[in-house]
C-alpha positions as CSV (number, residue, x, y, z in Angstrom):
1,M,42.5,-27.6,-27.4
2,K,43.7,-26.4,-24.0
3,R,42.4,-22.9,-24.7
4,S,38.8,-24.1,-25.4
5,L,38.9,-26.4,-22.4
6,L,40.0,-23.5,-20.1
7,F,37.4,-21.1,-21.6
8,G,34.6,-23.7,-21.0
9,A,35.7,-24.3,-17.4
10,S,36.0,-20.6,-16.7
11,F,32.5,-19.9,-18.1
12,S,31.1,-22.6,-15.9
13,L,32.9,-21.5,-12.8
14,I,31.9,-17.8,-13.2
15,L,28.3,-18.8,-13.8
16,T,28.4,-21.0,-10.7
17,G,30.0,-18.3,-8.6
18,I,27.4,-15.7,-9.6
19,G,24.6,-18.2,-8.9
20,L,26.0,-19.0,-5.5
21,V,26.2,-15.4,-4.5
22,A,22.8,-14.6,-5.9
23,L,20.9,-17.7,-4.6
24,G,23.2,-18.5,-1.7
25,N,21.0,-19.6,1.1
26,V,19.6,-22.7,-0.8
27,L,22.3,-25.2,0.1
28,L,24.7,-23.5,2.4
29,P,24.6,-20.8,5.0
30,R,24.7,-17.3,3.5
31,W,28.4,-16.7,4.4
32,G,29.5,-20.1,3.1
33,S,27.9,-19.6,-0.3
34,T,29.2,-16.1,-0.6
35,V,32.7,-17.2,0.1
36,T,32.4,-20.2,-2.3
37,G,30.9,-18.0,-5.0
38,I,33.7,-15.5,-4.7
39,V,36.3,-18.2,-4.9
40,A,34.6,-19.8,-7.9
41,V,34.6,-16.5,-9.7
42,L,38.3,-15.9,-8.9
43,V,39.3,-19.4,-10.1
44,G,37.2,-18.9,-13.2
45,G,39.0,-15.6,-13.9
46,L,42.3,-17.4,-13.5
47,A,41.2,-20.1,-15.9
48,Y,40.2,-17.4,-18.4
49,I,43.6,-15.6,-18.1
50,K,45.4,-18.9,-18.6
51,G,43.2,-19.7,-21.5
52,R,44.0,-16.4,-23.3
53,T,47.7,-17.3,-23.2
54,A,47.2,-21.0,-24.2
55,Q,47.6,-22.3,-27.7
56,P,44.4,-22.3,-29.9
57,A,42.7,-25.5,-30.9
58,G,43.3,-27.2,-34.3
59,G,39.8,-26.7,-35.7
60,W,36.3,-25.5,-34.9
61,L,34.9,-29.0,-34.1
62,V,37.8,-29.7,-31.7
63,A,37.4,-26.2,-30.1
64,I,33.6,-26.7,-29.6
65,L,34.0,-30.2,-28.2
66,A,36.8,-29.1,-25.9
67,W,34.7,-26.1,-24.7
68,I,31.7,-28.4,-23.9
69,F,34.0,-30.9,-22.1
70,G,35.6,-28.1,-20.1
71,F,32.1,-26.8,-19.2
72,F,30.9,-30.1,-17.9
73,A,34.3,-31.2,-16.4
74,S,34.1,-28.4,-13.9
75,G,30.6,-29.6,-13.1
76,L,32.0,-33.0,-12.1
77,L,34.0,-31.2,-9.4
78,Y,30.8,-29.6,-8.0
79,A,29.1,-32.9,-7.3
80,P,31.1,-34.0,-4.2
81,F,31.0,-30.4,-2.9
82,F,27.2,-30.2,-3.1
83,Y,26.8,-33.7,-1.7
84,V,28.8,-32.7,1.4
85,A,26.8,-29.5,1.6
86,L,23.6,-31.4,1.6
87,L,24.9,-33.8,4.3
88,V,26.1,-30.9,6.5
89,R,22.8,-29.0,6.1
90,G,20.8,-32.2,6.9
91,T,22.6,-32.7,10.1
92,T,22.3,-29.1,11.3
93,Q,18.6,-28.9,11.0
């Protein structure tokens, strides 16, 4: 189960990192989103490496549910970050 969870989280982090680098000036200044995107890709890569060494899940249903949970669990960590980014951007304009 840990393997699927880490693979889901790594996929989400890598997609977020690529999105922040590509569309960076939407929420943050350009340098901030570039740095955040690179950090997200690196953390996603580390989660992928740890997932490759983790023990596989017990069955397909457990693996799929754990992957989905890992994908959305990393999204829960983004909510406070984007809320703070919106507050900072609102006060600087």
